[in-house]
C-alpha positions in Angstrom: -1.2 41.7 0.5 -3.9 39.7 1.6 -4.2 36.0 0.9 -7.2 33.7 0.9 -6.0 30.0 1.1 -8.6 27.0 0.9 -7.5 23.3 1.6 -10.1 21.0 1.6 -7.3 17.5 3.3 -4.7 16.9 5.1 -2.2 17.2 2.3 -3.2 20.4 1.3 -2.8 21.5 4.2 0.5 20.6 4.3 1.5 22.1 0.7 -0.4 25.1 1.8 1.3 25.7 4.6 4.8 25.3 3.1 3.3 28.2 -0.1 2.4 30.7 2.9 5.6 30.3 4.8 7.4 31.5 1.4 4.6 34.0 0.4 5.6 35.7 4.2 9.2 35.9 2.8 8.5 37.0 -0.3 5.5 39.6 0.7 6.5 40.6 4.4 3.0 42.6 4.9 1.5 39.4 3.9 -2.0 38.5 5.9 -3.9 35.2 5.8 -7.2 34.0 6.0 -8.0 30.1 5.0 -9.9 27.4 5.4 -7.4 24.8 6.2 -5.6 22.7 8.8 -3.3 22.8 11.9 -0.2 23.3 9.6 -1.5 26.5 8.1 -2.2 27.7 11.4 1.2 27.0 12.4 2.4 29.7 9.9 0.1 32.3 11.0 -3.1 34.2 10.1 -6.6 33.3 10.6 -8.1 29.7 10.4 -11.9 29.7 9.6 -12.7 26.4 9.6 -10.8 23.3 9.6 -10.9 20.7 6.8 -12.1 17.9 9.3 -15.4 19.7 8.6 -15.0 19.6 4.9 -14.0 16.0 3.9 -16.1 13.9 2.5 -15.7 11.1 0.0 -17.9 8.6 -1.8 -21.5 9.3 -3.0 -23.5 8.2 0.2 -21.3 10.4 2.4 -21.5 13.2 0.2 -25.5 12.9 -0.1 -25.6 12.5 3.6 -23.5 15.6 4.4 -24.6 17.5 1.9 -26.6 20.4 4.2 -23.1 20.8 5.8 -21.4 20.7 2.6 -23.5 23.7 1.1 -23.6 25.4 4.3 -19.8 25.9 4.5 -19.6 27.0 0.9 -22.0 29.6 1.8 -19.9 30.7 4.9 -17.0 30.7 2.9 -18.2 32.8 0.1 -19.6 35.0 2.9 -16.4 35.2 4.2 -14.4 36.0 1.2 -16.6 38.8 -0.2 -16.4 40.6 3.7 -12.8 40.2 3.7 -12.1 41.1 0.1 -8.4 39.4 -0.4 -6.3 40.3 -3.1 -6.5 37.0 -4.3 -7.9 33.7 -3.5 -5.5 30.5 -3.6 -7.3 27.2 -3.8 -5.5 24.2 -3.2 -6.6 21.0 -4.9 -10.1 19.9 -3.4 -11.9 20.7 -6.7 -15.5 19.9 -5.9 -15.6 23.0 -3.5 -13.1 25.4 -4.8 -14.4 25.3 -8.3 -17.5 26.5 -7.2 -15.5 29.2 -5.1 -13.9 30.2 -7.9 -17.3 30.7 -10.1 -18.5 32.5 -7.4 -15.1 35.0 -6.8 -14.8 35.3 -10.5 -18.6 36.2 -11.1 -18.6 38.8 -8.0 -15.4 40.5 -9.7 -14.1 40.5 -6.4 -10.4 39.6 -6.6 -8.0 37.2 -8.4 -8.3 33.3 -8.3 -5.2 31.4 -8.3 -4.9 27.5 -8.3 -2.5 26.1 -6.3 -1.9 21.8 -7.2 -4.6 21.9 -10.3 -7.8 19.8 -10.4 -7.0 16.3 -11.8 -9.1 16.7 -14.7 -7.2 15.2 -17.2 -8.1 11.6 -15.4 -12.0 12.2 -15.3 -14.6 15.1 -15.6 -12.4 17.0 -18.2 -15.4 19.0 -19.4 -14.6 21.1 -15.9 -11.5 22.9 -18.4 -14.3 25.0 -19.5 -14.9 26.1 -15.7 -10.8 26.7 -15.3 -10.5 28.8 -18.3 -13.6 31.2 -17.2 -13.1 31.2 -13.5 -9.0 31.1 -12.9 -6.7 33.8 -13.9 -3.3 31.6 -13.3 -3.0 27.8 -12.5 0.1 26.6 -11.2 1.0 23.0 -11.9 2.7 20.6 -9.7 2.9 17.5 -12.1 5.0 17.9 -15.4 2.6 16.0 -17.7 -0.1 18.4 -17.1 1.8 20.9 -19.1 1.2 19.6 -22.1 -1.9 18.9 -21.6 -3.8 22.2 -20.7 -1.6 23.9 -23.2 -3.2 21.5 -25.9 -6.3 22.8 -24.8 -5.6 26.3 -25.0 -5.0 27.4 -21.1 -0.8 27.7 -20.5 -0.3 26.9 -16.8 2.9 27.6 -14.8 5.0 24.0 -13.8 6.5 24.8 -10.4 7.8 21.5 -9.8 6.6 19.4 -7.0 6.0 20.2 -3.5 6.3 16.5 -1.7 10.1 17.2 -3.0 10.2 20.2 -0.8 8.3 18.7 2.2 10.4 15.5 1.9 13.8 17.4 2.0 13.1 19.4 4.4 12.2 16.2 6.5 15.4 15.2 5.8 17.3 18.2 6.6 15.5 18.0 10.1 15.6 14.2 11.0 18.0 13.7 13.3 17.6 9.6 12.5 19.2 9.9 8.7 20.3 6.3 9.2 18.1 3.1 9.6 20.4 0.3 8.9 18.0 -2.7 9.8 14.2 -2.6 8.1 12.6 -5.2 9.3 9.4 -3.1 9.1 6.7 -3.1 6.4 4.6 0.5 6.4 0.6 0.7 6.1 -0.5 4.1 4.6 -4.3 3.2 4.4 -5.6 6.7 3.2 -6.3 10.2 4.9 -10.2 9.1 4.5 -12.4 6.8 7.2 -13.7 5.2 3.8 -10.5 4.2 2.5 -9.6 3.0 5.8 -12.8 0.7 6.3 -12.4 -0.5 2.8 -8.5 -1.0 2.9 -6.6 -1.3 6.2 -7.6 -4.9 7.3 -7.1 -6.8 4.1 -3.6 -4.8 3.7 -2.6 -6.0 7.5 -3.4 -9.7 6.9 -1.6 -10.2 3.7 1.5 -7.9 5.4 1.1 -9.9 8.4 2.0 -13.4 6.2 5.7 -12.0 6.0 7.3 -13.6 9.4 10.3 -11.2 10.3 8.6 -7.9 9.7 6.7 -5.7 12.2 3.4 -3.7 10.9 3.5 0.4 11.4 0.5 2.1 10.4 1.3 5.4 9.6 -1.9 7.6 11.0 -3.7 10.3 9.0 -3.9 13.2 11.6 -7.6 13.7 10.9 -8.4 10.0 12.1 -8.4 8.9 15.6 -6.6 6.0 16.5 -9.8 4.1 17.6 -10.9 4.3 14.1 -7.8 2.4 13.0 -8.2 0.0 15.5 -12.1 -1.0 14.4 -9.9 -2.2 11.4 -7.1 -4.3 13.0 -7.9 -8.2 13.3 -7.4 -8.9 17.2 -4.3 -11.0 16.5 -2.1 -8.9 15.1 0.1 -6.8 16.7 0.2 -3.2 14.8 1.4 0.0 16.1 0.0 3.1 15.0 2.3 6.3 14.6 1.0 10.1 13.9 2.5 12.9 12.4 5.6 10.8 11.3 4.5 9.4 7.9 8.3 10.1 6.4 9.8 8.4 9.4 7.6 5.4 9.2 8.5 4.6 5.6 12.4 5.8 6.2 12.2 2.6 8.5 10.4 0.5 6.2 11.8 -2.2 3.7 8.5 -2.0 1.7 4.9 -0.3 1.5 1.5 -1.0 1.0 -0.3 2.6 0.1 -3.5 3.8 -0.8 -3.4 5.6 -3.9 -2.8 9.5 -3.6 -0.1 11.7 -3.1 1.3 9.2 -0.7 2.4 6.9 -3.5 4.2 9.7 -4.4 6.1 10.8 -1.5 6.7 6.9 -0.8 8.5 6.7 -4.1 10.6 9.9 -3.3 11.6 8.2 -0.2 12.8 5.2 -2.4 10.5 2.8 -0.4 9.3 0.2 -2.9 5.3 0.1 -2.8 2.2 -1.8 -3.8 -0.9 0.2 -4.2 -3.8 -1.3 -2.9 -7.6 0.4 -3.2 -10.3 -1.4 -2.5 -14.0 -0.6 -3.4 -17.0 -2.0 -2.8 -18.6 -4.1 -5.8 -14.9 -4.1 -7.2 -15.8 -5.6 -10.9 -18.6 -3.1 -11.4 -15.9 -0.4 -10.5 -13.1 -1.7 -12.9 -15.7 -1.8 -15.4 -16.6 1.8 -14.8 -13.0 2.6 -14.5 -12.4 1.6 -18.2 -15.3 3.4 -19.1 -14.5 6.8 -17.2 -10.8 7.1 -16.8 -9.1 9.2 -19.3 -5.7 8.0 -17.7 -4.1 4.3 -18.2 -2.8 4.7 -14.1 -4.2 6.0 -11.0 -0.8 6.3 -9.3 1.3 9.5 -9.7 4.4 7.6 -10.0 3.5 5.5 -12.9 1.7 9.1 -14.7 4.9 11.0 -14.4 7.0 8.7 -16.5 3.9 7.2 -18.6 4.8 3.3 -17.6 4.0 1.0 -14.6 6.5 1.2 -12.2 4.5 0.0 -9.5 2.1 -2.6 -9.2 -1.8 -0.8 -8.9 -4.0 -3.7 -7.2 -7.4 -1.4 -7.6 -11.1 -2.3 -7.2 -11.0 -6.4 -8.3 -7.4 -6.7 -9.0 -6.9 -6.1 -4.7 -7.0 -9.8 -3.9 -5.1 -11.4 -1.1 -3.3 -13.3 -3.4 -2.3 -9.9 -5.4 -1.1 -8.1 -2.5 1.2 -11.1 -1.1 2.7 -11.8 -4.5 3.4 -8.4 -5.2 4.7 -7.5 -1.5 7.1 -10.6 -1.7 8.5 -9.4 -4.9 9.7 -5.8 -3.4 10.7 -6.7 -0.2 14.5 -7.5 0.3 15.5 -10.4 -2.0 12.4 -10.1 -4.0 12.7 -10.3 -8.1 10.9 -6.8 -8.7 13.0 -4.8 -5.8 16.5 -3.5 -7.5 14.3 -2.2 -10.9 11.4 -0.6 -9.2 14.3 1.5 -6.9 16.1 2.2 -10.5 12.8 3.5 -11.8 12.5 5.5 -8.9 15.4 7.5 -10.2 13.9 8.2 -13.5 10.9 9.4 -12.0 12.8 12.2 -9.4 14.4 13.2 -12.5 11.4 14.0 -14.3 9.8 15.5 -11.3 12.5 18.2 -10.8 14.2 19.3 -7.6 13.0 21.1 -4.5 11.6 24.8 -4.6 8.1 24.1 -5.7 6.9 26.3 -3.1 9.4 29.2 -3.2 8.3 29.5 -7.4 4.8 29.4 -7.1 5.2 32.2 -4.3 7.5 34.3 -6.3 5.1 33.6 -9.6 1.9 34.8 -7.4 3.5 37.8 -6.0 5.3 38.9 -9.0 2.0 38.7 -10.7 -0.2 40.3 -8.4 2.2 43.2 -8.1 2.4 43.8 -12.1 -1.5 43.7 -11.9 -1.6 46.6 -9.2 1.3 48.5 -10.8 
């Protein structure tokens, strides 16, 4: 069968690539065409456009690049219509992908599956109408989403979380399983340029207050080193490593992490963390968050267990004083470290074991074959 996948950022590229590998095991005649990245390309098929050309964040960047965004959408729709796949598999990235779902469904081109569902439970709940109308099957990777969608009359498949798969795969392949002397603080400042601009300098300056620890940035694959260097204080000695996020975390005593999938990966790897997310006009954003967001937390770690495991320093709460206090509490000898590690075990039990990509692929192929028969 023909599979057309769309992933718009680095984490989507990773999880889509693992899904593609499992689809190939389930369907030996699988053909792939996709918007994605290098990891998907390594599995095989045709990379139509790299996610580097898609990933715009924030009102101003989106507005500036709106002509390019609209052109990307037109090209994607035309490519799908010409290739005529058996299914379009959308991977997160809702602003782009829900528009594609509407187009594919409206034209009756093929089935539409959504893998890694849009986080409409956090905000933009109205999008449930679009999903019910345009998406044939939704495959969830967060356990609390099942109840949320079912309460709104849309049953979904919970397949487990692909981050568990990715970490387990890394553990199996890692030559450096032991790392006894963890005198390092990991800095994960996001995968988008705006996040790095807003967060990196303060994260580094605060981490540098703890003597005896080296600072290590886990670089995002779509951001060049020179961009990071713009926001690293000249007096600090900081190393950047690309393509080694799990190894960087494994070697670290604690981490400062910008909210996103990285917070979950850090918890699966059992590394104590502080979630840091600075924004311009922080007080206004905090007020807006209280009015717009439908959830109590922004980190997946806290959302999964529905209580605060990790500290979330967001908007006006992200101050130097708060970062230093919270980081000191989770470094070795800190008062909150052991409790956070114990809470991580609870989160991992709720999340479930490895096999998300396999389970999703099995269900997708079985459903497609059932429809064809």
